[in-house]
DRENMAR-650908 format. One record per residue (C-alpha): residue number from 0; residue in one letter; x, y, z. Coordinates in steps of 0.02 Angstrom, whole numbers, plus 50000, padded with zeros to 5 digits. Each point is the difference from the previous one (the first is absolute). Example, Ala and Ser with C-alpha at 12.3 -4.5 7.8 and 13.67 -1.06 7.14 Angstrom:
DRENMAR-650908
atom i: 0	aa: A	c1: 50615	c2: 49775	c3: 50390
atom i: 1	aa: S	c1: 50069	c2: 50172	c3: 49967
end
This chain:
DRENMAR-650908
atom i: 0	aa: M	c1: 49947	c2: 50666	c3: 49224
atom i: 1	aa: T	c1: 50089	c2: 49891	c3: 49868
atom i: 2	aa: L	c1: 50058	c2: 49834	c3: 50043
atom i: 3	aa: Q	c1: 50108	c2: 49890	c3: 49910
atom i: 4	aa: Q	c1: 49914	c2: 49842	c3: 49950
atom i: 5	aa: A	c1: 50037	c2: 49826	c3: 49937
atom i: 6	aa: Q	c1: 49907	c2: 49834	c3: 49966
atom i: 7	aa: V	c1: 49988	c2: 49874	c3: 50145
atom i: 8	aa: T	c1: 50101	c2: 49843	c3: 49989
atom i: 9	aa: P	c1: 49966	c2: 49853	c3: 50104
atom i: 10	aa: A	c1: 50172	c2: 50016	c3: 50076
atom i: 11	aa: V	c1: 49957	c2: 50174	c3: 50065
atom i: 12	aa: A	c1: 49830	c2: 49966	c3: 50051
atom i: 13	aa: T	c1: 50040	c2: 49858	c3: 50134
atom i: 14	aa: R	c1: 50111	c2: 50121	c3: 50088
atom i: 15	aa: N	c1: 49851	c2: 50063	c3: 50069
atom i: 16	aa: L	c1: 49938	c2: 49881	c3: 50134
atom i: 17	aa: L	c1: 49819	c2: 50021	c3: 49976
atom i: 18	aa: L	c1: 50026	c2: 49971	c3: 49806
atom i: 19	aa: S	c1: 50110	c2: 49845	c3: 50037
atom i: 20	aa: S	c1: 49877	c2: 49915	c3: 50104
atom i: 21	aa: I	c1: 49857	c2: 49992	c3: 49879
atom i: 22	aa: S	c1: 49991	c2: 49872	c3: 49859
atom i: 23	aa: D	c1: 50088	c2: 50020	c3: 49836
atom i: 24	aa: T	c1: 49816	c2: 50018	c3: 49911
atom i: 25	aa: T	c1: 49934	c2: 50115	c3: 50118
atom i: 26	aa: R	c1: 50155	c2: 50108	c3: 49999
atom i: 27	aa: K	c1: 50005	c2: 49995	c3: 49798
atom i: 28	aa: L	c1: 49816	c2: 50070	c3: 50001
atom i: 29	aa: L	c1: 50027	c2: 50120	c3: 50134
atom i: 30	aa: L	c1: 50158	c2: 50073	c3: 49918
atom i: 31	aa: R	c1: 49939	c2: 50001	c3: 49816
atom i: 32	aa: D	c1: 50003	c2: 50190	c3: 49984
atom i: 33	aa: A	c1: 50111	c2: 50050	c3: 50149
atom i: 34	aa: K	c1: 50155	c2: 50109	c3: 49991
atom i: 35	aa: C	c1: 50161	c2: 49997	c3: 50084
atom i: 36	aa: I	c1: 50055	c2: 50173	c3: 50059
atom i: 37	aa: Q	c1: 50149	c2: 50071	c3: 50084
atom i: 38	aa: L	c1: 49986	c2: 50072	c3: 50173
atom i: 39	aa: T	c1: 50107	c2: 50150	c3: 50018
atom i: 40	aa: K	c1: 50023	c2: 50065	c3: 50181
atom i: 41	aa: G	c1: 49889	c2: 50152	c3: 50039
atom i: 42	aa: T	c1: 49877	c2: 49964	c3: 49853
atom i: 43	aa: V	c1: 49815	c2: 50026	c3: 50071
atom i: 44	aa: L	c1: 49897	c2: 49858	c3: 49909
atom i: 45	aa: L	c1: 49828	c2: 50067	c3: 50096
atom i: 46	aa: E	c1: 49963	c2: 50151	c3: 50085
atom i: 47	aa: Q	c1: 49887	c2: 49984	c3: 50167
atom i: 48	aa: G	c1: 49808	c2: 49988	c3: 49949
atom i: 49	aa: E	c1: 50043	c2: 49967	c3: 49823
atom i: 50	aa: V	c1: 49907	c2: 49844	c3: 49928
atom i: 51	aa: S	c1: 50121	c2: 49876	c3: 49928
atom i: 52	aa: N	c1: 49968	c2: 49889	c3: 49849
atom i: 53	aa: S	c1: 50138	c2: 49892	c3: 50030
atom i: 54	aa: V	c1: 50078	c2: 49872	c3: 50124
atom i: 55	aa: Y	c1: 50184	c2: 49994	c3: 50025
atom i: 56	aa: F	c1: 50094	c2: 49856	c3: 50030
atom i: 57	aa: P	c1: 50181	c2: 50042	c3: 50040
atom i: 58	aa: T	c1: 50136	c2: 49879	c3: 49944
atom i: 59	aa: A	c1: 50147	c2: 50116	c3: 50079
atom i: 60	aa: G	c1: 50007	c2: 50139	c3: 50101
atom i: 61	aa: L	c1: 49876	c2: 50080	c3: 50121
atom i: 62	aa: L	c1: 49838	c2: 50091	c3: 49993
atom i: 63	aa: I	c1: 49924	c2: 50101	c3: 50139
atom i: 64	aa: G	c1: 49847	c2: 50094	c3: 50027
atom i: 65	aa: I	c1: 50003	c2: 50154	c3: 50111
atom i: 66	aa: H	c1: 49836	c2: 50067	c3: 50080
atom i: 67	aa: E	c1: 49983	c2: 50176	c3: 50025
atom i: 68	aa: A	c1: 49879	c2: 50058	c3: 50142
atom i: 69	aa: H	c1: 49908	c2: 50161	c3: 50002
atom i: 70	aa: D	c1: 50107	c2: 50068	c3: 50136
atom i: 71	aa: G	c1: 50150	c2: 49985	c3: 49882
atom i: 72	aa: T	c1: 50071	c2: 49847	c3: 50075
atom i: 73	aa: S	c1: 50058	c2: 49851	c3: 49894
atom i: 74	aa: I	c1: 50035	c2: 49817	c3: 50029
atom i: 75	aa: A	c1: 50040	c2: 49843	c3: 49898
atom i: 76	aa: N	c1: 49845	c2: 49888	c3: 49988
atom i: 77	aa: T	c1: 50054	c2: 49875	c3: 49862
atom i: 78	aa: V	c1: 50164	c2: 49923	c3: 49975
atom i: 79	aa: R	c1: 50018	c2: 49884	c3: 49863
atom i: 80	aa: G	c1: 50144	c2: 49901	c3: 49915
atom i: 81	aa: R	c1: 49999	c2: 49839	c3: 49890
atom i: 82	aa: E	c1: 49908	c2: 49904	c3: 50143
atom i: 83	aa: G	c1: 49831	c2: 50081	c3: 49933
atom i: 84	aa: A	c1: 49907	c2: 50123	c3: 49907
atom i: 85	aa: V	c1: 49918	c2: 50182	c3: 50019
atom i: 86	aa: G	c1: 49826	c2: 49993	c3: 49941
atom i: 87	aa: A	c1: 49961	c2: 49821	c3: 50014
atom i: 88	aa: I	c1: 49912	c2: 49994	c3: 50165
atom i: 89	aa: P	c1: 49872	c2: 50148	c3: 49966
atom i: 90	aa: T	c1: 49959	c2: 49917	c3: 49841
atom i: 91	aa: A	c1: 49959	c2: 49840	c3: 50083
atom i: 92	aa: R	c1: 49881	c2: 50086	c3: 50119
atom i: 93	aa: T	c1: 49838	c2: 49964	c3: 49896
atom i: 94	aa: L	c1: 49961	c2: 49929	c3: 49833
atom i: 95	aa: H	c1: 49974	c2: 50179	c3: 49944
atom i: 96	aa: P	c1: 50139	c2: 50104	c3: 50084
atom i: 97	aa: K	c1: 49949	c2: 50186	c3: 50050
atom i: 98	aa: R	c1: 50103	c2: 50127	c3: 49909
atom i: 99	aa: T	c1: 50066	c2: 50074	c3: 50163
atom i: 100	aa: G	c1: 50152	c2: 50110	c3: 50004
atom i: 101	aa: A	c1: 50171	c2: 49959	c3: 50061
atom i: 102	aa: M	c1: 50017	c2: 50004	c3: 50188
atom i: 103	aa: G	c1: 50175	c2: 50075	c3: 49979
atom i: 104	aa: R	c1: 50136	c2: 50061	c3: 49865
atom i: 105	aa: L	c1: 50073	c2: 49852	c3: 49932
atom i: 106	aa: G	c1: 50187	c2: 50030	c3: 49958
atom i: 107	aa: V	c1: 50156	c2: 49915	c3: 49957
atom i: 108	aa: Q	c1: 50116	c2: 49976	c3: 50161
atom i: 109	aa: L	c1: 50130	c2: 49896	c3: 49919
atom i: 110	aa: S	c1: 50029	c2: 49983	c3: 49819
atom i: 111	aa: G	c1: 49956	c2: 49829	c3: 49903
atom i: 112	aa: E	c1: 49871	c2: 49937	c3: 49892
atom i: 113	aa: A	c1: 49811	c2: 49952	c3: 50003
atom i: 114	aa: I	c1: 49879	c2: 49924	c3: 49899
atom i: 115	aa: V	c1: 49833	c2: 50091	c3: 49971
atom i: 116	aa: V	c1: 49835	c2: 49918	c3: 49961
atom i: 117	aa: G	c1: 49834	c2: 50092	c3: 49968
atom i: 118	aa: K	c1: 49896	c2: 50003	c3: 50160
atom i: 119	aa: S	c1: 49841	c2: 49944	c3: 49885
atom i: 120	aa: H	c1: 50098	c2: 49858	c3: 49928
atom i: 121	aa: F	c1: 50060	c2: 49940	c3: 50161
atom i: 122	aa: S	c1: 49828	c2: 50007	c3: 50081
atom i: 123	aa: E	c1: 49933	c2: 49895	c3: 49865
atom i: 124	aa: V	c1: 50131	c2: 49872	c3: 49999
atom i: 125	aa: L	c1: 49977	c2: 49989	c3: 50195
atom i: 126	aa: N	c1: 49817	c2: 49993	c3: 50000
atom i: 127	aa: N	c1: 50024	c2: 49832	c3: 49885
atom i: 128	aa: S	c1: 50156	c2: 49926	c3: 50082
atom i: 129	aa: V	c1: 50008	c2: 49914	c3: 50167
atom i: 130	aa: D	c1: 50183	c2: 49982	c3: 49978
atom i: 131	aa: L	c1: 50036	c2: 50192	c3: 50000
atom i: 132	aa: L	c1: 49853	c2: 50028	c3: 50131
atom i: 133	aa: R	c1: 50098	c2: 49889	c3: 50111
atom i: 134	aa: V	c1: 50174	c2: 50081	c3: 49967
atom i: 135	aa: T	c1: 49916	c2: 50181	c3: 50021
atom i: 136	aa: L	c1: 49928	c2: 49942	c3: 50180
atom i: 137	aa: A	c1: 50167	c2: 49935	c3: 50056
atom i: 138	aa: H	c1: 50080	c2: 50166	c3: 49947
atom i: 139	aa: A	c1: 49856	c2: 50103	c3: 50093
atom i: 140	aa: A	c1: 50042	c2: 49876	c3: 50146
atom i: 141	aa: N	c1: 50180	c2: 50050	c3: 50000
atom i: 142	aa: V	c1: 49955	c2: 50188	c3: 49992
atom i: 143	aa: I	c1: 49887	c2: 49986	c3: 50143
atom i: 144	aa: K	c1: 50119	c2: 49910	c3: 50109
atom i: 145	aa: S	c1: 50126	c2: 50133	c3: 49959
atom i: 146	aa: H	c1: 49884	c2: 50142	c3: 50045
atom i: 147	aa: E	c1: 49956	c2: 49914	c3: 50170
atom i: 148	aa: G	c1: 50177	c2: 49973	c3: 50042
atom i: 149	aa: T	c1: 50036	c2: 50192	c3: 49963
atom i: 150	aa: Q	c1: 49844	c2: 50092	c3: 50034
atom i: 151	aa: N	c1: 50051	c2: 50065	c3: 50167
atom i: 152	aa: C	c1: 50178	c2: 50045	c3: 49950
atom i: 153	aa: S	c1: 49975	c2: 50187	c3: 49984
atom i: 154	aa: R	c1: 49925	c2: 50023	c3: 50164
atom i: 155	aa: H	c1: 50094	c2: 49883	c3: 50109
atom i: 156	aa: H	c1: 50176	c2: 49980	c3: 49939
atom i: 157	aa: R	c1: 50127	c2: 50125	c3: 50006
atom i: 158	aa: I	c1: 50058	c2: 50105	c3: 49848
atom i: 159	aa: E	c1: 50183	c2: 49939	c3: 50003
atom i: 160	aa: N	c1: 49937	c2: 49804	c3: 49999
atom i: 161	aa: R	c1: 49866	c2: 50039	c3: 49863
atom i: 162	aa: I	c1: 50130	c2: 50088	c3: 49895
atom i: 163	aa: A	c1: 50124	c2: 49849	c3: 50028
atom i: 164	aa: Y	c1: 49861	c2: 49891	c3: 49934
atom i: 165	aa: W	c1: 49954	c2: 50096	c3: 49848
atom i: 166	aa: L	c1: 50186	c2: 50000	c3: 49950
atom i: 167	aa: S	c1: 50015	c2: 49812	c3: 50026
atom i: 168	aa: L	c1: 49845	c2: 49977	c3: 49902
atom i: 169	aa: L	c1: 50071	c2: 50098	c3: 49856
atom i: 170	aa: H	c1: 50165	c2: 49909	c3: 50013
atom i: 171	aa: F	c1: 49896	c2: 49842	c3: 49992
atom i: 172	aa: Y	c1: 49926	c2: 50051	c3: 49831
atom i: 173	aa: S	c1: 50136	c2: 50079	c3: 49918
atom i: 174	aa: G	c1: 50133	c2: 49861	c3: 50052
atom i: 175	aa: D	c1: 50125	c2: 50143	c3: 50009
atom i: 176	aa: D	c1: 50090	c2: 50082	c3: 50135
atom i: 177	aa: A	c1: 49978	c2: 50177	c3: 49919
atom i: 178	aa: I	c1: 49823	c2: 50050	c3: 50019
atom i: 179	aa: P	c1: 49937	c2: 50132	c3: 49887
atom i: 180	aa: T	c1: 49901	c2: 50110	c3: 50129
atom i: 181	aa: T	c1: 49987	c2: 50167	c3: 50079
atom i: 182	aa: H	c1: 49958	c2: 50069	c3: 50172
atom i: 183	aa: A	c1: 49848	c2: 50071	c3: 49921
atom i: 184	aa: A	c1: 49943	c2: 49844	c3: 49914
atom i: 185	aa: I	c1: 50024	c2: 49904	c3: 50163
atom i: 186	aa: A	c1: 49903	c2: 50130	c3: 50101
atom i: 187	aa: E	c1: 49839	c2: 49998	c3: 49875
atom i: 188	aa: A	c1: 50006	c2: 49798	c3: 49998
atom i: 189	aa: L	c1: 49998	c2: 49997	c3: 50193
atom i: 190	aa: G	c1: 49884	c2: 50150	c3: 50029
atom i: 191	aa: V	c1: 50132	c2: 50090	c3: 50116
atom i: 192	aa: R	c1: 50094	c2: 50171	c3: 50001
atom i: 193	aa: R	c1: 50153	c2: 50010	c3: 49877
atom i: 194	aa: E	c1: 50099	c2: 50069	c3: 50147
atom i: 195	aa: S	c1: 49959	c2: 49843	c3: 50103
atom i: 196	aa: V	c1: 50074	c2: 49893	c3: 49854
atom i: 197	aa: S	c1: 50155	c2: 50106	c3: 49988
atom i: 198	aa: M	c1: 50040	c2: 49988	c3: 50181
atom i: 199	aa: A	c1: 49981	c2: 49818	c3: 50001
atom i: 200	aa: L	c1: 50106	c2: 49963	c3: 49838
atom i: 201	aa: R	c1: 50144	c2: 50098	c3: 50097
atom i: 202	aa: K	c1: 49988	c2: 49888	c3: 50135
atom i: 203	aa: F	c1: 49997	c2: 49865	c3: 49889
atom i: 204	aa: E	c1: 50157	c2: 50062	c3: 49910
atom i: 205	aa: K	c1: 50089	c2: 50042	c3: 50172
atom i: 206	aa: R	c1: 49980	c2: 49813	c3: 50042
atom i: 207	aa: E	c1: 50067	c2: 49950	c3: 49826
atom i: 208	aa: F	c1: 49824	c2: 49917	c3: 49944
atom i: 209	aa: I	c1: 50006	c2: 50116	c3: 49845
atom i: 210	aa: K	c1: 50092	c2: 50121	c3: 49900
atom i: 211	aa: M	c1: 49903	c2: 50139	c3: 49940
atom i: 212	aa: E	c1: 50026	c2: 50044	c3: 49810
atom i: 213	aa: R	c1: 49907	c2: 50124	c3: 49882
atom i: 214	aa: S	c1: 49836	c2: 49916	c3: 49957
atom i: 215	aa: R	c1: 50041	c2: 49833	c3: 50073
atom i: 216	aa: L	c1: 50051	c2: 49917	c3: 50158
atom i: 217	aa: Q	c1: 50136	c2: 49884	c3: 50017
atom i: 218	aa: L	c1: 49974	c2: 49843	c3: 50124
atom i: 219	aa: I	c1: 50159	c2: 49964	c3: 50084
atom i: 220	aa: S	c1: 49916	c2: 49863	c3: 50113
atom i: 221	aa: P	c1: 49835	c2: 49940	c3: 49930
atom i: 222	aa: R	c1: 49981	c2: 49871	c3: 50143
atom i: 223	aa: L	c1: 50037	c2: 50134	c3: 50130
atom i: 224	aa: M	c1: 49862	c2: 50096	c3: 49911
atom i: 225	aa: R	c1: 49879	c2: 49859	c3: 50003
atom i: 226	aa: N	c1: 50033	c2: 49968	c3: 50174
atom i: 227	aa: Y	c1: 49962	c2: 50174	c3: 50054
atom i: 228	aa: S	c1: 49831	c2: 49999	c3: 49907
atom i: 229	aa: C	c1: 49828	c2: 49995	c3: 50086
atom i: 230	aa: A	c1: 49894	c2: 49842	c3: 50023
atom i: 231	aa: C	c1: 49929	c2: 50022	c3: 49823
atom i: 232	aa: E	c1: 50180	c2: 49930	c3: 49940
atom i: 233	aa: T	c1: 49908	c2: 49822	c3: 50001
atom i: 234	aa: T	c1: 49912	c2: 50047	c3: 49835
atom i: 235	aa: I	c1: 50169	c2: 50004	c3: 49908
atom i: 236	aa: S	c1: 50027	c2: 49821	c3: 50065
atom i: 237	aa: D	c1: 49832	c2: 49952	c3: 49934
atom i: 238	aa: L	c1: 50029	c2: 50089	c3: 49830
atom i: 239	aa: A	c1: 50169	c2: 49906	c3: 49989
atom i: 240	aa: A	c1: 49917	c2: 49832	c3: 50033
atom i: 241	aa: L	c1: 49871	c2: 50045	c3: 49859
atom i: 242	aa: H	c1: 50123	c2: 50052	c3: 49883
atom i: 243	aa: T	c1: 50108	c2: 49834	c3: 50023
atom i: 244	aa: A	c1: 49843	c2: 49894	c3: 49987
atom i: 245	aa: G	c1: 49973	c2: 50081	c3: 49835
atom i: 246	aa: Q	c1: 49809	c2: 49971	c3: 50003
atom i: 247	aa: L	c1: 49832	c2: 50062	c3: 50083
atom i: 248	aa: T	c1: 49890	c2: 49869	c3: 50073
atom i: 249	aa: L	c1: 49836	c2: 49996	c3: 50082
atom i: 250	aa: E	c1: 49949	c2: 49835	c3: 50089
atom i: 251	aa: T	c1: 49810	c2: 50043	c3: 49998
atom i: 252	aa: Q	c1: 49908	c2: 49893	c3: 49875
atom i: 253	aa: L	c1: 49904	c2: 50114	c3: 49871
atom i: 254	aa: I	c1: 49836	c2: 49925	c3: 49918
atom i: 255	aa: S	c1: 49983	c2: 50056	c3: 49815
atom i: 256	aa: S	c1: 49820	c2: 50060	c3: 49961
atom i: 257	aa: C	c1: 50022	c2: 49949	c3: 49815
end
């Protein structure tokens, strides 16, 4: 896999909320050898079980992790846009992070850009920076809150409502009524049968929520789609508030060991 790379500028770095929330000094140190890469939809950055040497900070687009179970089923276990990072939380677990494999296949759901920092360098800066630790913990708290709000979705919410939520989430991240996705991609992310997705989308088209096109869905009424979403829709409101605030905050006082 070859990714187009470029140097990281301050203007690009601060598009990511985690990076924009740390001090200029910490950010300059963290991004010393970082690269900015183009994210192309469909690109796989990491296979399930593979050990990653990088932390990804999206500045645009969307990364998702797909966990594939032994029985052949799959479901998205990571959804990350410019509000956070992929790989930062596992690195922060201990002073000497274990080199465990990825819990899912990490791929690009929506094209964009990301800043890539070496995991060992991230760990080194993290271990010596209360500033970065505070922001990483704030990021972890947001991820936990999101998981708590959606953990029962696959068991207790109707498939149609779950699909409406997923399309609304993609609409939020893309900012475009034309969503580049397929029936198979939706089924994989939600852990449902492709036929169930196709049936639901036909209903949505009949109700004039969407118009199905080749390799994409055109949202005719994003508002109606959002209203038809399952209760997990509140996570989109939380994301919108976070993006508007532009900062990750943690009120807990942290005491430096230095």
